[in-house]
N, C-alpha and C positions, 0 to 999 in steps of 0.2 A: 216611185222612190230608189235609186239605183241598189245595188246590192253591197254593201261596204264588205270590204276582206277583214276586217276586224272587230275581236268579238269584247277583249275588257279593256277599259278608259280608266285612267286617274287622273282626275283634276286639282292641280296642287293652285292654293289659294281663290277659295270659295268664298263667292259673298252671295247676293240676294238680285243681285244683276247679270253680265253678263253668262259667270259663270254655270248659273244658275239655268238658264237659257240654254247653254251647253248640254248640261246635263240632262235636259230632259231630252234634247232633241236625240242627243246619244243615244239614249235609253229607247227612244221611239225607233231608231235603225234598228235595234238587236241587241247593242250592246249593255254590259254588267258595266255600273260604273260605281265608283271608287270618288268621295270627296275628303281632300283632306285641307286643314287650316292648323291655325293655333290654341282655335276657342272651336273644337269639335261640339262639343254641346250646341253651337247655334245649328248645326248643320243636319242634325236629328230630323227635322222636318220634311227637307228635299230628299232626305234619305230613304225616309217613311215612303214617299210620295212616288221617288223612280222605283223604290226595292233595291239599294243600294246598300254602301256602308259608309259610314263617317270616321275619320281616324285624324288622331291631333296632331300636330307636326310642325316645328320651327322648323323653316325651311332653310334657312341660317345655319342651322345647326348638322353637321355631318352627321353625328351618331341618330339626330330622331327622323333623320331622313332614311338610312340605314336600316330604320327598324321598320319605320311608314312601309317601304316594298317588300321587307318581311311581312309583315300585319297583312297587307293587299295579298299578296304570293300567298299566302296560308288558307286567305280567306274566300278566295274567289280565284285565285290563279295569277300570274304573274302579267302585267298588262302591256298590252301590245299599241296603246296609244296613251298618252299621256302631254296632259298641256299645263305648262304652268303660267300661271295668269293671276302669280303674287306680285304684289310691286307696294311701296313706301315713298312720299313724295314731302316733302319740308321744301318752303318757299322763304326769298326775303334775299335784301343786298349783300352782296358776298361778302362785306364787311363785317355782316349781325350773323353768317349762319353758325350755327353751335356745330363744330366739327364732331362730333358724336351723333348727331341728327345726317350730319352727310354721309357719314359710316353706315349710317342705317338703311337709308336709302338705294348706297351701293350693293351690300349684303342683301337685301331683300328682293331689288331688283335685278342683280346679275348674279350674283355670285351662290343664292338660293338656285338659280337657275341652272349653274352649272350642276352642282351638288345634286340635283334633279337629273337632269341630262344622264349626267353618269352613272347613278344608278339603272336607270331606263336601260342604258347602250348595253348592259352587262347583262341583263335577259333577254336582247333583242338581237344582239349578235348571233350567239348560237343558234339563232331561227334564222338569221340573214333576214326577218321583218318585225315591221313596229313604225311608228309615224309618234314624231316627239312635235308639241305646234308651241309656240311663244307670241303671249301676246304682247305686240311692240307698242307704240303710243308715234303721236304729234315727237316727242321730245327725240323718238329713235333717231331721225333724220334731220332735226332741226332743233338746236337750242335755242330757248325763249330767255329772257334777259329775265333776272329774279327767281331760275327755277337751274340752275346747275345742276345740282345735286340729282336732280331727274332727269335729266338729260343724262349726266353721264355714267348713272347704272342703266337707263336704257339705250343707249351707244352700244355700250360694253356688251347686255342681253344681244342686241342685234350684229353684232360682231360676235357673238358666239354660237349663233346659229348661223351664220354666213359658212364661218370655219367647219364647222360640225355637219354642216351640209354636205363640203365640199370629200369630207373625209367620210361620211358613212353613206351618203348615197349611192355609191358602185358594192355598195355592202347590204343595198334592200333595205334599210331604214329610209323612210322621209322626212326629213326637217323641215319645217316653215317654219317663217314670222309671219305673223300677221300686226302692220303697222293699222290702228284705230287713229285715226287723222281726227278729230272731232269729238265732240259730246256726245256720249253714252244718253241717250233717255229715260228716265225711271218715274216713279212715284213720285220723287222727291224732288227730281231736275224735270218735270214737264217740260214739255214744247211750246212755244208760242202759236196759240189759234192764227197767226197771220203770217209763220212762215214753215208750212209744213214740210215736212218730211227734211228739217234743217236740224236734225239730229241724229244720231245713227239709233237702231231699232235692237235691241240685244237679240230679240229673234234673227233679226235679218243677219246679225253678225255670226251668229251661230253656223245659221244658213251655207255660209261662207267657210266654217273649220270642218264642216261636214261634208261641203265639196269638195275642200283638201282631199279629204281622205279617200276621196271616191276619184281622184285623177290616176289615170294610166301613168306607170311607172317612163315611158319614152317621152311624159311632159309634164312632169313634177316641178311644180310652182316652190320653188325655196324662199317665196317671196309675196305677199300681196298687200297693196296698200285698199281700207276701207277708208270714204269720207263722203260727207254729203253735199252740195251742191252750195252749201255756204261757205265751206272752206276753200281756199288759196293752194297751189299745188307750192 
């Protein structure tokens, strides 16, 4: 495994799937890892497994995000890698969507990403070093029927990532947006034996996140797309 130039990671929006895979791999790569979600108690087993810390945070609340970064910094230093993996989905015909749920989808998927990135950049700029990785989806680049709120949030997150990449790459901060174009395999969502590799393996996705951190600055990717063979472009 190639050495990474990063030492402390913060993953925001942690569950038992992709974020857990990223956390384990980052730990293997030598990073200290902090985990953040609204219900921090659910993260304690994973935090113990990787020797990290769990933090409670609602990423849509500015004060909570500010406190999160202060707490992480006090625990093991300012993170030089931040992964934003939080999102919220509500579906339905446009005439039946509940406005409050639509607002929540946009707030979690995009506004929370802005708040987290802002606090991360404040700490990375003085060092001219850092990386922020945003988790996108198929909905980042194509809006599906009856899925407008998710598309709005993910389109906005992609726009944030693209803008930040152009602003911050010259200042030594690597911004990357990862389009996850397909279903992610899990215990509750198994793959059909008749269609091998038709779902994304969370460990394989995590490897791509680490690969981004191993890129040389002269050839940084601002966006990559990951998809199994069953997905259409």
